[in-house]
N, C-alpha and C positions, 0 to 999 in steps of 0.2 A: 721083372724088368731087366732088359739087357744092359750091360755096362755102357755100351755105345749110346743107347737112347738116353740113359741117365746123364751121361756126359754132355750130350747135345742140349738137354734142358738147362743144365747148369751153365753152359756156355752162353745160351740165349739170355738167361737171367742176368748174367754178369755183363753182357753187352747193353741190355736195356735199362738196368738199374741206374747207372750213371746218367744216361740220357733222360730218364724220367726225373731224376733229381734236378738236372739242369733246367728242364722245361718248367718244373714247379717253381724254382727260384726265379726264372725269367718271368713267369706269370705274376708272381708277387711283386717283382720290380716294376712291371708294366702298370700295375695298379697305381703306382705313385704318379703316373702321368695324368691321372684324373684327379678331380677334387670333389669328392662327395663324402657323405657321412661314413660310408664303409672304408674308403681309402684314408680318411683322416684318423681312423682308429681311436675314436672317442674324443678327439680334439674339436673345438668349435671352429667355424669357418674364419680364417684369418682376415683382418681388415687392414693390416699394415705390411709393408715390405719386410720389416724385421720378423713379423710373425710367420711369413712364408719360410724364412730360414729355420725357425723353430720347428715348423711342421715338417720340413724336409729332414731335419735331424731326427725327429721322432719317428718318421717313416723309415729312415735308413737304419735306425737302431732295431726296429722290428724286423726289417729284412735280414739283418745280421743274425738276430735271434732265431728267426725261422730257418736260416741256412744252417746254423749250428744244430738246431733241433732236427732238421731233415737228415743231416749227417749222422747224428747219434741214433735216431730211429732207424735209419737205413742200415747202420752197422749192427744194431741189435737184431733186426729182422734177418739180415744176411747170416748172422751167427746162428740164429734159431733154425733157419732153413738148412744151411749147408754144413753145420757142425752139430746137428742133432745126434742123439745116441743111435747107433746102428747095430751095435753088438756089445757083448760083455767085455770085449778087449779094451784095456786101458789105452787111451791115446798117448802119443809121444809126449813126454814131460820135459819142459824147458824151464830154466831158472829165470831167464829174462829175455826180452826182445828189445835190444838197444834202439833201433830205429823208431819203433812204436812208442817207447817210453820218452824218447827225445821229442817226438811229434806232440804227444799230449801234454808235455811240459812247456814247450815253446809256443804252441798255437794259442793258448789262452793269453799269454803276454802280447802276442801279435794283435789279437782281437782288441784287447784293452788299449793298446797303444794307438790303434786306428781310431777307436771311439774317442779316446782322449784328444787326439789331434783335431777331429771335426768339432768336438765340443768346445775346445779352446778357441778354434778359429771363429766359430759362430758367436761365442761369448764376447770376443773382441769387437765384432760388428755390432752386437746388441748394445754394448756399453759405450759405443762410439758417440761422442757429442761434438763432432767436428763442425757441424753447421753453426754459424754464429747466431746466438739468440737475438742479437740486436738487428739482424737482417730483416728486411721487409718480407721475405719469403718464409720467415719462421715465426710461429706464434709461441710466445713464452708464457708459461703458466706456473705460478707458485702454488704448490699444493700443501696446505696445512692440515695435518691429521691430528685431531684431538679427541678426547673421550666425550661423546662418542659420535662424531660426525666429521665433516670435511668442509674446508674453505678453499675455493679456487679463485686466485687473483690473476687477472690478465695484465701482465707487466707492460707498462707503456701505454695502456689504454685508459687515459685519465678522464674522469667524469667531471661534471659541472662543479662538484664539491672539491675538486683538486686531488682526489684519491684515485688510485687505480680501480677499475671495475672489478668487483668481487662478488662471488656467489657463495653463500654459506648455508649450512643446514644444522638441524638439531635432531636428536633421536625421534623418529616418527615423521619427520619432515625432510625427506632426502633431497639434497641439492642435485642440480643437473649441470653437468659439464658440457658446454657447447663448443665444438671444434669444427673447422672446415676440412673437407676432403682434399686430396691432391696437394697436401701441405705438410711441412715438417713441424711437428709439435715438440717443444722443449719443456720438460717437466722438472721443476725444482721441488724436492720433497723435504719437509721439515716437520718436527713434532715437538710440542712443549711439555709433554707429560711422559708417556710410555711408548714402547715400540709398537708401531703399527705396520701394515704392509699394504701398499697401493696395488690393487689388482683389478685389471679389466680383462676378463677371460678372452675376449675377442682379440686382445693384443698378444695372447699366448705368452704372457710375460708378467712378472710382478717383482716389486722391489721394496725392501724394507724401508720404513720411515723411522729413523732412530734419533732420539733426543740428543742434541749436541753434535750430531754427525750428519750434515746435509748430504743428500744423495741427488743424483740427476740422471736423466736418460732422455733419449729422443726417439720419436717414431715418425715414419713417413707413411701417411695414409694413402690407400689406393684411390685412384681417380673416380671410380664409379661407385664407391661405397656410400650409402646413406642409411639412416635409421637410428634407432635408440638401442643402446647396449647396456647391460648391467655392469656395475662395478661394486666392489666391496673391500673390506679389510680382511686380509688373509692371515692375520696374526692375532691370537687370543689376547685381547687387550683390556679385559675387565668385564663387569657385570652385563653391560649392554653392548657387548661386542657384536651380537647378532643383528643389532639395529644400525650398525655403522655401514650404511649402504649409500650408493649414489647411482646416477645414470649418466651415460655419455650419449649425447645426441650429435651425430655427424651430419653436417649439411654442406651444401655447395658453398664456395667462397663468397658469392654474391649475397646469399642469405645470411652467412655469418657476418658480413660487413653490416647488413641491416640490423641484425640482432645486437651487435656490439655498439652500434650507434644509438639504439634505443636504451641500452644500459648506461651509456654516457649521459644521456639526457635525463634519465629517470633512475638515479642510483638507489632509490627506495624500493625498486621493483624486486631486487634480490633480498634474500633473507640475511639479516645482519648476524654477525657472529655473536652468540649469547655471552653476556657478561658472566664473571665468575659466580656471582650470586645466583643468576638464573640457572647456571649449570648445577650448582649445589642443590637448588630446589628440584630440578629435573631428575637428579641422580639420587634423590631420597636422602638428602642431608649431607652428602659428600661429593665434592666437585671432582675429585680424582682418586677417591679411596683413601685419602690421607688420614682422615679421622679414624677409620677402621684400623689402619696401620699403626697409628699412634696408640690406640687402645691395646693392640696386641703387643707392642713394644713395652708398654707400661706394665702389662701383666707379666711379661717375661722378666722384666727387671725385678718385680716383686718376688717372683719364684727364685731368681738367682740370689737375691738378698737373704731369703729364708734359708736357702741351701748353704750359703756361706755361714750363717749363724749356727746352723746345726753342725757344720764341720768344725767351727771354732769351739763349740761346747764339747764335742767328742775329743778334740785335741787336749783341752784342759783337764778333762776327766781321765 
């Protein structure tokens, strides 16, 4: 092969390689304009405006990862093709290449800084609770997570008994959270026993429920979304953690008003929160694992006492 022909091929490849990389990155970016199972990259379809942000952040992170991957793969392929061994002659040896070393040192920090910026920006939006829970346009719900089910209390929706409308469950009888679409929902999260995590996959968001540390967040549901979605505890919280499930039914505002009116008139239609004795029976003799913990602590105390006696005998001898 003549040197001229070889040089022409190298020049053509060098011209088209960057163009191909740009087209590939553009193709990946354009997939973000659609919303289907492929472009969501494993995420469920979002049903809130906040979830749209999470999905965009997820897709942007993948685009950045693919861009870095294409750059690395391109450099590897370029090196293999244009710097392959052609003779036994040793190539020129250099101790360092300052521009390249500066590039691969600074570039990762730039990528991390950009990802951090977008993550912090979206986190601020996700945790924003500016909408007044007392407003008529906001549905406020107290979420009580306990071993091993949930209670949902609709704040301000007083029933004929004088209490707020509440729906609760027990292991094996999952409660259903009913909320209206095209509405802001304010969640107050509390737990009386251990750490749980309130997770609705369609929200693309979850938040820990910590004893003694109330949490809160808001979501704005899409106008056209309706249906039943799953919810669960995402924090290992004990023996029956796998049964700590619930469902979320999204309906239009008129249907929600009808449902909440029925709950006001018939407070017995919802499952009542089980008493401590009932929970103890359901959980096989321990309401929250306290008895098992006490037994373990007592055994540990006995072992420590025996060890102290042995050390005392050894010291006197």
